[in-house]
C-alpha positions as CSV (number, residue, x, y, z in Angstrom):
1,M,0.0,0.0,0.0
2,S,1.1,3.6,-0.5
3,T,1.1,4.4,3.2
4,N,3.6,1.5,3.9
5,N,5.8,2.7,1.1
6,E,5.9,6.2,2.5
7,N,6.8,4.9,6.0
8,T,9.5,2.7,4.5
9,A,11.0,5.7,2.7
10,K,11.0,7.8,5.8
11,K,12.8,5.0,7.7
12,S,15.5,4.7,5.1
13,G,15.9,8.5,4.8
14,T,16.0,11.1,7.5
15,K,14.9,9.6,10.8
16,K,13.9,11.2,14.1
17,K,16.8,11.0,16.6
18,L,16.2,10.4,20.2
19,A,18.6,10.8,23.0
20,L,18.7,10.3,26.8
21,M,21.4,11.8,28.9
22,A,21.3,10.8,32.6
23,A,24.1,11.8,34.9
24,A,24.7,10.4,38.4
25,G,24.5,13.4,40.7
26,L,24.8,15.9,37.9
27,L,22.1,18.5,37.2
28,V,21.6,19.8,33.7
29,A,19.4,22.9,33.7
30,G,17.5,24.4,30.7
31,I,17.2,28.2,30.3
32,A,14.0,29.5,28.7
33,G,14.0,32.7,26.7
34,A,11.8,35.7,27.7
35,G,10.4,38.7,26.0
36,A,11.6,42.3,26.3
37,V,10.9,42.7,30.0
38,T,13.1,44.6,32.4
39,T,14.0,42.4,35.4
40,L,14.5,44.3,38.7
41,T,16.4,42.8,41.6
42,A,17.0,43.5,45.2
43,S,19.6,41.9,47.5
44,L,20.5,41.4,51.1
45,G,24.2,41.8,51.7
46,G,26.5,41.3,54.6
47,N,26.2,37.5,54.7
48,E,29.4,35.8,55.8
49,F,30.5,32.2,56.2
50,S,33.7,31.0,57.8
51,A,35.4,27.7,58.7
52,K,38.5,27.6,60.9
53,I,41.0,24.9,59.8
54,D,42.1,22.5,62.6
55,S,44.2,19.6,61.6
56,E,43.5,17.8,64.9
57,T,39.7,17.7,64.2
58,T,38.2,14.5,62.5
59,P,34.7,15.2,61.0
60,E,31.9,12.8,62.0
61,G,28.5,12.0,60.5
62,A,27.2,10.7,57.2
63,L,28.5,11.8,53.8
64,I,27.0,10.2,50.6
65,T,28.7,10.4,47.2
66,V,27.5,9.1,43.8
67,T,29.9,7.9,41.2
68,G,29.6,6.3,37.8
69,D,29.4,7.1,34.1
70,P,26.4,9.0,32.8
71,L,23.9,7.3,30.6
72,V,24.1,8.7,27.1
73,H,22.1,6.8,24.4
74,E,20.4,7.5,21.1
75,F,17.4,5.2,20.9
76,D,16.6,3.2,17.7
77,I,13.1,4.3,16.7
78,A,12.8,1.2,14.5
79,T,12.7,-1.0,17.5
80,F,10.3,-1.5,20.4
81,N,11.8,-1.6,23.9
82,D,15.3,-0.4,23.0
83,S,17.2,-0.1,26.3
84,V,20.3,1.4,27.8
85,E,21.8,0.2,31.1
86,G,24.3,1.7,33.6
87,T,25.9,1.1,36.9
88,W,26.2,3.7,39.6
89,S,27.8,3.5,43.1
90,I,26.4,5.0,46.2
91,N,29.2,5.5,48.7
92,N,29.0,6.4,52.4
93,V,32.4,8.0,53.1
94,G,31.2,9.2,56.5
95,T,31.6,7.7,60.0
96,V,28.0,6.7,60.8
97,P,25.3,4.7,59.0
98,A,23.0,6.6,56.6
99,I,19.6,6.1,55.2
100,Y,19.3,7.2,51.6
101,D,17.0,7.4,48.6
102,G,17.5,8.3,45.0
103,V,15.4,9.2,42.0
104,L,16.1,9.7,38.3
105,N,14.7,13.1,37.5
106,A,14.3,14.8,34.1
107,T,15.8,18.3,34.1
108,G,15.5,21.3,31.9
109,E,13.1,21.4,29.0
110,V,11.6,18.0,28.6
111,P,9.8,16.6,25.5
112,A,6.8,15.1,27.2
113,S,6.1,12.3,24.7
114,L,9.6,11.0,25.1
115,A,9.8,11.2,28.9
116,E,6.4,9.4,29.1
117,Q,7.7,6.5,27.0
118,L,11.0,6.1,28.8
119,R,10.5,3.3,31.4
120,V,12.9,3.3,34.4
121,E,14.0,0.1,36.1
122,Y,16.4,-0.7,38.9
123,G,18.3,-4.0,39.1
124,I,18.9,-6.2,42.1
125,P,20.5,-9.6,42.4
126,G,18.2,-12.4,41.3
127,E,17.8,-15.9,42.7
128,A,20.4,-17.5,40.5
129,A,24.0,-16.5,40.6
130,G,24.8,-13.7,38.3
131,E,21.1,-13.1,37.6
132,T,19.6,-9.6,37.7
133,R,16.0,-9.0,38.8
134,W,14.7,-5.8,37.2
135,L,12.2,-3.7,39.2
136,E,9.9,-1.2,37.4
137,A,10.2,2.3,38.8
138,G,7.7,4.3,36.6
139,T,8.7,6.4,33.7
140,L,11.0,9.4,33.4
141,A,7.9,11.6,33.4
142,A,6.7,10.1,36.6
143,P,9.5,8.1,38.3
144,N,9.4,6.1,41.5
145,S,12.3,6.5,43.9
146,F,14.9,3.9,44.4
147,A,14.0,3.2,48.1
148,D,10.3,3.0,47.3
149,T,11.0,0.6,44.5
150,L,13.1,-1.7,46.7
151,R,10.5,-1.5,49.5
152,L,7.6,-2.5,47.2
153,A,9.6,-5.5,46.0
154,G,10.5,-6.6,49.5
155,A,14.2,-6.2,48.7
156,F,17.0,-4.8,50.8
157,D,16.8,-1.4,52.5
158,A,18.5,1.7,50.9
159,S,20.9,2.2,53.8
160,L,24.7,2.2,54.2
161,D,27.0,1.5,57.1
162,A,30.0,3.8,57.5
163,T,32.5,3.4,54.6
164,Q,30.1,1.0,52.8
165,T,29.3,1.1,49.1
166,Q,26.2,-0.2,47.3
167,T,25.8,-0.6,43.5
168,V,22.7,0.7,41.7
169,L,21.9,-0.9,38.4
170,V,19.6,1.2,36.2
171,R,17.9,0.6,32.9
172,V,16.0,3.0,30.8
173,T,13.8,1.7,27.9
174,L,12.0,3.4,25.1
175,L,8.8,1.4,25.1
176,D,6.9,2.6,22.0
177,P,8.6,5.0,19.5
178,T,5.3,5.3,17.6
179,Q,3.9,7.5,20.5
180,L,6.6,10.2,20.1
181,Q,5.4,13.6,18.8
182,G,7.3,16.0,16.6
183,E,8.3,16.8,13.0
184,D,10.2,14.3,10.9
185,G,13.9,14.9,11.5
186,D,13.5,16.4,15.0
187,T,15.9,15.4,17.7
188,L,14.1,14.8,21.0
189,T,16.5,14.9,23.9
190,V,15.9,14.4,27.6
191,H,18.5,15.3,30.3
192,A,18.2,13.7,33.7
193,S,20.0,13.4,37.0
194,F,20.1,10.7,39.6
195,D,19.5,12.8,42.8
196,V,20.3,11.2,46.1
197,S,19.0,12.4,49.5
198,Y,20.2,11.0,52.8
199,Y,20.3,11.4,56.6
200,A,22.5,9.9,59.4
201,D,21.0,6.8,61.0
202,E,22.4,7.5,64.5
203,Q,20.8,5.2,67.0
204,P,20.6,6.5,70.6
205,T,23.0,4.8,73.0
206,S,21.9,3.6,76.5
């Protein structure tokens, strides 16, 4: 049929490009343009912050860091369920246990149709050795947090002892490229960050 021929021609010619950029602990912000409006500002000065260096003092408490390579992927729009996977490390470099949570957030200007079709999953060890069990965590448009995803699955808690490291496996999948909206030849790009929040889990001593 003529419609199929036209679709085939489009696939073989210029195709719509899609990209996902997700950085562990890195925020990428978009700046929107404005009209010819004069912006007035006011400020409160006199703020001062100081820290006295003392080589004899050893800091205490929880300090969480996130390391790993960002996810950067151009999805294949000729394939359903094209995926990209990554591994990030959550490290407690502090001196006390910490409770933490993380969520993969879209940042900047977000093409809604792409974010809605990007499924987020977190991986945990499966029953067999070397097996990964993938837990669904919503979409990039409406993600579930890492800790909530683990809790719903009855998996381990998102907590770290002092100096402990946990590995986070993450997978992002473009479910249905036919649902994407835009002109032929457009590049739809979503920037995202894996944002981690935490607090010290200091138990009272008797």
